[in-house]
Biotite code that builds the C-alpha atoms (Angstrom):
import biotite.structure as struc

atoms = struc.array([
    struc.Atom([171.633, 191.574, 182.716], chain_id="A", res_id=1, res_name="MET", atom_name="CA", element="C"),
    struc.Atom([168.404, 190.853, 184.572], chain_id="A", res_id=2, res_name="THR", atom_name="CA", element="C"),
    struc.Atom([168.580, 189.134, 187.901], chain_id="A", res_id=3, res_name="ARG", atom_name="CA", element="C"),
    struc.Atom([165.929, 187.650, 190.077], chain_id="A", res_id=4, res_name="ALA", atom_name="CA", element="C"),
    struc.Atom([165.271, 189.563, 193.343], chain_id="A", res_id=5, res_name="PRO", atom_name="CA", element="C"),
    struc.Atom([166.703, 187.830, 196.433], chain_id="A", res_id=6, res_name="THR", atom_name="CA", element="C"),
    struc.Atom([164.571, 186.973, 199.401], chain_id="A", res_id=7, res_name="ALA", atom_name="CA", element="C"),
    struc.Atom([165.602, 187.982, 202.841], chain_id="A", res_id=8, res_name="ARG", atom_name="CA", element="C"),
    struc.Atom([163.670, 187.136, 205.971], chain_id="A", res_id=9, res_name="ALA", atom_name="CA", element="C"),
    struc.Atom([160.594, 186.317, 203.914], chain_id="A", res_id=10, res_name="GLY", atom_name="CA", element="C"),
    struc.Atom([160.495, 189.499, 201.939], chain_id="A", res_id=11, res_name="ARG", atom_name="CA", element="C"),
    struc.Atom([161.799, 190.405, 198.424], chain_id="A", res_id=12, res_name="VAL", atom_name="CA", element="C"),
    struc.Atom([164.677, 192.799, 198.308], chain_id="A", res_id=13, res_name="SER", atom_name="CA", element="C"),
    struc.Atom([166.766, 194.400, 195.564], chain_id="A", res_id=14, res_name="GLU", atom_name="CA", element="C"),
    struc.Atom([169.042, 192.008, 193.507], chain_id="A", res_id=15, res_name="PRO", atom_name="CA", element="C"),
    struc.Atom([172.372, 191.275, 195.134], chain_id="A", res_id=16, res_name="ALA", atom_name="CA", element="C"),
    struc.Atom([175.289, 193.268, 193.756], chain_id="A", res_id=17, res_name="PRO", atom_name="CA", element="C"),
    struc.Atom([177.505, 191.530, 191.202], chain_id="A", res_id=18, res_name="ILE", atom_name="CA", element="C"),
    struc.Atom([181.251, 191.938, 191.016], chain_id="A", res_id=19, res_name="PRO", atom_name="CA", element="C"),
    struc.Atom([182.255, 194.664, 188.528], chain_id="A", res_id=20, res_name="ALA", atom_name="CA", element="C"),
    struc.Atom([186.070, 194.581, 189.125], chain_id="A", res_id=21, res_name="GLY", atom_name="CA", element="C"),
    struc.Atom([189.061, 194.615, 191.308], chain_id="A", res_id=22, res_name="VAL", atom_name="CA", element="C"),
    struc.Atom([191.641, 197.526, 191.719], chain_id="A", res_id=23, res_name="ILE", atom_name="CA", element="C"),
    struc.Atom([195.148, 196.982, 192.693], chain_id="A", res_id=24, res_name="ILE", atom_name="CA", element="C"),
    struc.Atom([196.448, 200.063, 194.173], chain_id="A", res_id=25, res_name="TRP", atom_name="CA", element="C"),
    struc.Atom([200.141, 200.994, 194.133], chain_id="A", res_id=26, res_name="THR", atom_name="CA", element="C"),
    struc.Atom([202.266, 204.072, 194.671], chain_id="A", res_id=27, res_name="GLU", atom_name="CA", element="C"),
    struc.Atom([203.282, 206.383, 191.784], chain_id="A", res_id=28, res_name="SER", atom_name="CA", element="C"),
    struc.Atom([206.976, 205.176, 191.692], chain_id="A", res_id=29, res_name="SER", atom_name="CA", element="C"),
    struc.Atom([205.870, 201.491, 191.395], chain_id="A", res_id=30, res_name="ARG", atom_name="CA", element="C"),
    struc.Atom([203.017, 201.979, 188.922], chain_id="A", res_id=31, res_name="PHE", atom_name="CA", element="C"),
    struc.Atom([204.983, 201.422, 185.648], chain_id="A", res_id=32, res_name="ALA", atom_name="CA", element="C"),
    struc.Atom([206.512, 198.286, 186.912], chain_id="A", res_id=33, res_name="THR", atom_name="CA", element="C"),
    struc.Atom([203.221, 196.797, 188.141], chain_id="A", res_id=34, res_name="LEU", atom_name="CA", element="C"),
    struc.Atom([201.279, 197.712, 185.013], chain_id="A", res_id=35, res_name="ALA", atom_name="CA", element="C"),
    struc.Atom([204.079, 196.430, 182.779], chain_id="A", res_id=36, res_name="ASN", atom_name="CA", element="C"),
    struc.Atom([203.918, 193.093, 184.718], chain_id="A", res_id=37, res_name="PHE", atom_name="CA", element="C"),
    struc.Atom([200.192, 192.526, 184.116], chain_id="A", res_id=38, res_name="TYR", atom_name="CA", element="C"),
    struc.Atom([200.392, 193.704, 180.466], chain_id="A", res_id=39, res_name="GLU", atom_name="CA", element="C"),
    struc.Atom([203.746, 192.416, 179.113], chain_id="A", res_id=40, res_name="HIS", atom_name="CA", element="C"),
    struc.Atom([204.631, 189.501, 181.431], chain_id="A", res_id=41, res_name="THR", atom_name="CA", element="C"),
    struc.Atom([201.127, 188.134, 182.144], chain_id="A", res_id=42, res_name="LEU", atom_name="CA", element="C"),
    struc.Atom([199.969, 189.210, 178.701], chain_id="A", res_id=43, res_name="GLY", atom_name="CA", element="C"),
    struc.Atom([196.764, 190.914, 179.637], chain_id="A", res_id=44, res_name="LEU", atom_name="CA", element="C"),
    struc.Atom([195.451, 193.405, 176.923], chain_id="A", res_id=45, res_name="VAL", atom_name="CA", element="C"),
    struc.Atom([194.542, 196.954, 178.377], chain_id="A", res_id=46, res_name="PRO", atom_name="CA", element="C"),
    struc.Atom([191.003, 198.182, 177.681], chain_id="A", res_id=47, res_name="ALA", atom_name="CA", element="C"),
    struc.Atom([191.895, 201.694, 178.941], chain_id="A", res_id=48, res_name="THR", atom_name="CA", element="C"),
    struc.Atom([195.138, 203.446, 179.904], chain_id="A", res_id=49, res_name="ARG", atom_name="CA", element="C"),
    struc.Atom([195.943, 206.719, 181.610], chain_id="A", res_id=50, res_name="ARG", atom_name="CA", element="C"),
    struc.Atom([199.282, 207.939, 183.057], chain_id="A", res_id=51, res_name="PRO", atom_name="CA", element="C"),
    struc.Atom([198.284, 206.526, 186.555], chain_id="A", res_id=52, res_name="ASP", atom_name="CA", element="C"),
    struc.Atom([195.762, 203.837, 185.681], chain_id="A", res_id=53, res_name="HIS", atom_name="CA", element="C"),
    struc.Atom([195.378, 200.832, 183.348], chain_id="A", res_id=54, res_name="VAL", atom_name="CA", element="C"),
    struc.Atom([192.402, 198.590, 183.217], chain_id="A", res_id=55, res_name="ALA", atom_name="CA", element="C"),
    struc.Atom([191.970, 195.164, 181.677], chain_id="A", res_id=56, res_name="PHE", atom_name="CA", element="C"),
    struc.Atom([188.489, 194.160, 180.749], chain_id="A", res_id=57, res_name="ALA", atom_name="CA", element="C"),
    struc.Atom([186.988, 190.674, 180.780], chain_id="A", res_id=58, res_name="PHE", atom_name="CA", element="C"),
    struc.Atom([183.383, 191.120, 179.672], chain_id="A", res_id=59, res_name="GLY", atom_name="CA", element="C"),
    struc.Atom([181.869, 193.609, 182.191], chain_id="A", res_id=60, res_name="ALA", atom_name="CA", element="C"),
    struc.Atom([184.603, 192.801, 184.753], chain_id="A", res_id=61, res_name="PHE", atom_name="CA", element="C"),
    struc.Atom([187.657, 195.000, 185.069], chain_id="A", res_id=62, res_name="ARG", atom_name="CA", element="C"),
    struc.Atom([191.081, 194.330, 186.646], chain_id="A", res_id=63, res_name="LEU", atom_name="CA", element="C"),
    struc.Atom([192.581, 197.795, 187.386], chain_id="A", res_id=64, res_name="THR", atom_name="CA", element="C"),
    struc.Atom([196.026, 198.848, 188.338], chain_id="A", res_id=65, res_name="ILE", atom_name="CA", element="C"),
    struc.Atom([196.052, 202.473, 189.761], chain_id="A", res_id=66, res_name="GLY", atom_name="CA", element="C"),
    struc.Atom([198.053, 204.992, 191.697], chain_id="A", res_id=67, res_name="VAL", atom_name="CA", element="C"),
    struc.Atom([196.741, 205.874, 195.166], chain_id="A", res_id=68, res_name="HIS", atom_name="CA", element="C"),
    struc.Atom([198.458, 208.500, 197.169], chain_id="A", res_id=69, res_name="ASP", atom_name="CA", element="C"),
    struc.Atom([197.941, 206.632, 200.505], chain_id="A", res_id=70, res_name="GLU", atom_name="CA", element="C"),
    struc.Atom([199.636, 203.357, 199.305], chain_id="A", res_id=71, res_name="VAL", atom_name="CA", element="C"),
    struc.Atom([203.317, 202.799, 200.019], chain_id="A", res_id=72, res_name="ARG", atom_name="CA", element="C"),
    struc.Atom([205.577, 199.902, 199.099], chain_id="A", res_id=73, res_name="GLY", atom_name="CA", element="C"),
    struc.Atom([204.856, 196.240, 198.658], chain_id="A", res_id=74, res_name="ARG", atom_name="CA", element="C"),
    struc.Atom([201.748, 194.465, 199.889], chain_id="A", res_id=75, res_name="ALA", atom_name="CA", element="C"),
    struc.Atom([201.822, 193.966, 203.638], chain_id="A", res_id=76, res_name="ILE", atom_name="CA", element="C"),
    struc.Atom([199.540, 190.996, 203.683], chain_id="A", res_id=77, res_name="ASP", atom_name="CA", element="C"),
    struc.Atom([199.863, 189.474, 200.204], chain_id="A", res_id=78, res_name="PRO", atom_name="CA", element="C"),
    struc.Atom([197.534, 186.520, 201.040], chain_id="A", res_id=79, res_name="LEU", atom_name="CA", element="C"),
    struc.Atom([194.597, 188.715, 202.073], chain_id="A", res_id=80, res_name="ARG", atom_name="CA", element="C"),
    struc.Atom([193.483, 188.909, 198.445], chain_id="A", res_id=81, res_name="LEU", atom_name="CA", element="C"),
    struc.Atom([194.289, 186.581, 195.583], chain_id="A", res_id=82, res_name="MET", atom_name="CA", element="C"),
    struc.Atom([193.812, 187.446, 191.921], chain_id="A", res_id=83, res_name="ILE", atom_name="CA", element="C"),
    struc.Atom([192.787, 184.348, 190.022], chain_id="A", res_id=84, res_name="ASN", atom_name="CA", element="C"),
    struc.Atom([193.493, 184.149, 186.302], chain_id="A", res_id=85, res_name="LEU", atom_name="CA", element="C"),
    struc.Atom([192.270, 181.337, 184.130], chain_id="A", res_id=86, res_name="ALA", atom_name="CA", element="C"),
    struc.Atom([194.740, 179.791, 181.604], chain_id="A", res_id=87, res_name="VAL", atom_name="CA", element="C"),
    struc.Atom([194.205, 177.111, 179.109], chain_id="A", res_id=88, res_name="GLU", atom_name="CA", element="C"),
    struc.Atom([197.529, 175.286, 179.655], chain_id="A", res_id=89, res_name="ASP", atom_name="CA", element="C"),
    struc.Atom([198.929, 175.897, 183.195], chain_id="A", res_id=90, res_name="ILE", atom_name="CA", element="C"),
    struc.Atom([202.237, 173.961, 182.533], chain_id="A", res_id=91, res_name="ASP", atom_name="CA", element="C"),
    struc.Atom([202.835, 176.066, 179.364], chain_id="A", res_id=92, res_name="LYS", atom_name="CA", element="C"),
    struc.Atom([201.958, 179.367, 181.189], chain_id="A", res_id=93, res_name="SER", atom_name="CA", element="C"),
    struc.Atom([204.136, 178.292, 184.243], chain_id="A", res_id=94, res_name="PHE", atom_name="CA", element="C"),
    struc.Atom([207.159, 177.525, 182.055], chain_id="A", res_id=95, res_name="MET", atom_name="CA", element="C"),
    struc.Atom([206.937, 180.800, 180.117], chain_id="A", res_id=96, res_name="ARG", atom_name="CA", element="C"),
    struc.Atom([206.619, 182.888, 183.230], chain_id="A", res_id=97, res_name="LEU", atom_name="CA", element="C"),
    struc.Atom([209.461, 180.947, 185.083], chain_id="A", res_id=98, res_name="ARG", atom_name="CA", element="C"),
    struc.Atom([211.804, 181.733, 182.052], chain_id="A", res_id=99, res_name="LYS", atom_name="CA", element="C"),
    struc.Atom([210.900, 185.481, 182.536], chain_id="A", res_id=100, res_name="LEU", atom_name="CA", element="C"),
    struc.Atom([211.875, 185.286, 186.281], chain_id="A", res_id=101, res_name="GLY", atom_name="CA", element="C"),
    struc.Atom([208.486, 185.319, 187.781], chain_id="A", res_id=102, res_name="VAL", atom_name="CA", element="C"),
    struc.Atom([208.656, 184.095, 191.392], chain_id="A", res_id=103, res_name="PRO", atom_name="CA", element="C"),
    struc.Atom([206.243, 181.245, 192.044], chain_id="A", res_id=104, res_name="PHE", atom_name="CA", element="C"),
    struc.Atom([205.368, 180.137, 195.579], chain_id="A", res_id=105, res_name="THR", atom_name="CA", element="C"),
    struc.Atom([203.517, 177.091, 194.293], chain_id="A", res_id=106, res_name="ARG", atom_name="CA", element="C"),
    struc.Atom([204.197, 175.149, 190.985], chain_id="A", res_id=107, res_name="PRO", atom_name="CA", element="C"),
    struc.Atom([201.183, 173.895, 189.170], chain_id="A", res_id=108, res_name="PRO", atom_name="CA", element="C"),
    struc.Atom([199.344, 171.267, 191.276], chain_id="A", res_id=109, res_name="GLU", atom_name="CA", element="C"),
    struc.Atom([196.018, 169.428, 190.863], chain_id="A", res_id=110, res_name="PRO", atom_name="CA", element="C"),
    struc.Atom([193.178, 170.399, 193.062], chain_id="A", res_id=111, res_name="GLU", atom_name="CA", element="C"),
    struc.Atom([190.430, 168.091, 194.488], chain_id="A", res_id=112, res_name="PRO", atom_name="CA", element="C"),
    struc.Atom([187.776, 169.942, 192.304], chain_id="A", res_id=113, res_name="TRP", atom_name="CA", element="C"),
    struc.Atom([189.428, 168.782, 189.210], chain_id="A", res_id=114, res_name="GLY", atom_name="CA", element="C"),
    struc.Atom([191.410, 171.939, 188.205], chain_id="A", res_id=115, res_name="GLY", atom_name="CA", element="C"),
    struc.Atom([195.023, 172.992, 188.613], chain_id="A", res_id=116, res_name="TRP", atom_name="CA", element="C"),
    struc.Atom([196.542, 176.013, 190.516], chain_id="A", res_id=117, res_name="ILE", atom_name="CA", element="C"),
    struc.Atom([199.911, 177.657, 190.363], chain_id="A", res_id=118, res_name="ALA", atom_name="CA", element="C"),
    struc.Atom([200.683, 180.651, 192.704], chain_id="A", res_id=119, res_name="THR", atom_name="CA", element="C"),
    struc.Atom([203.087, 183.544, 192.048], chain_id="A", res_id=120, res_name="LEU", atom_name="CA", element="C"),
    struc.Atom([203.662, 187.061, 193.248], chain_id="A", res_id=121, res_name="SER", atom_name="CA", element="C"),
    struc.Atom([203.386, 190.298, 191.219], chain_id="A", res_id=122, res_name="ASP", atom_name="CA", element="C"),
    struc.Atom([206.042, 192.914, 191.615], chain_id="A", res_id=123, res_name="PRO", atom_name="CA", element="C"),
    struc.Atom([204.162, 194.606, 194.636], chain_id="A", res_id=124, res_name="ASP", atom_name="CA", element="C"),
    struc.Atom([203.995, 191.189, 196.354], chain_id="A", res_id=125, res_name="GLY", atom_name="CA", element="C"),
    struc.Atom([200.277, 190.583, 195.640], chain_id="A", res_id=126, res_name="ASN", atom_name="CA", element="C"),
    struc.Atom([199.359, 186.970, 195.204], chain_id="A", res_id=127, res_name="THR", atom_name="CA", element="C"),
    struc.Atom([198.155, 185.926, 191.709], chain_id="A", res_id=128, res_name="VAL", atom_name="CA", element="C"),
    struc.Atom([196.950, 182.423, 191.067], chain_id="A", res_id=129, res_name="GLN", atom_name="CA", element="C"),
    struc.Atom([196.819, 180.800, 187.657], chain_id="A", res_id=130, res_name="LEU", atom_name="CA", element="C"),
    struc.Atom([193.831, 178.370, 187.350], chain_id="A", res_id=131, res_name="LEU", atom_name="CA", element="C"),
    struc.Atom([193.378, 175.783, 184.787], chain_id="A", res_id=132, res_name="GLN", atom_name="CA", element="C"),
    struc.Atom([189.693, 174.787, 185.060], chain_id="A", res_id=133, res_name="LEU", atom_name="CA", element="C"),
    struc.Atom([188.669, 171.221, 184.614], chain_id="A", res_id=134, res_name="PRO", atom_name="CA", element="C"),
])
């Protein structure tokens, strides 16, 4: 992908970085539950898998679940980072996940920008939002 250089203070600099992915760290004892949630409950398809790492690819972007030896327990501040996942039919996705016992903190609601959002928690307490784009 070729990007135009960005201008800063009247001079041309290197292109701005582009997001390549997000890693959700967890502890070893919680890894299987968290990876299973993203793969089997949410339905994401793994691109790579190792005993302590699973990555889901969306083009060049990766959402990775991995084990980190300095992470313990559930998310302390689950609103600090929200993982947004686009869905085609938010009501259908919401009903399927509710039947599986997924805890939602916000049912599907319309947004002023024309889309819909529903908010849930993964097994580690991280906030995940389902987005139905306009």
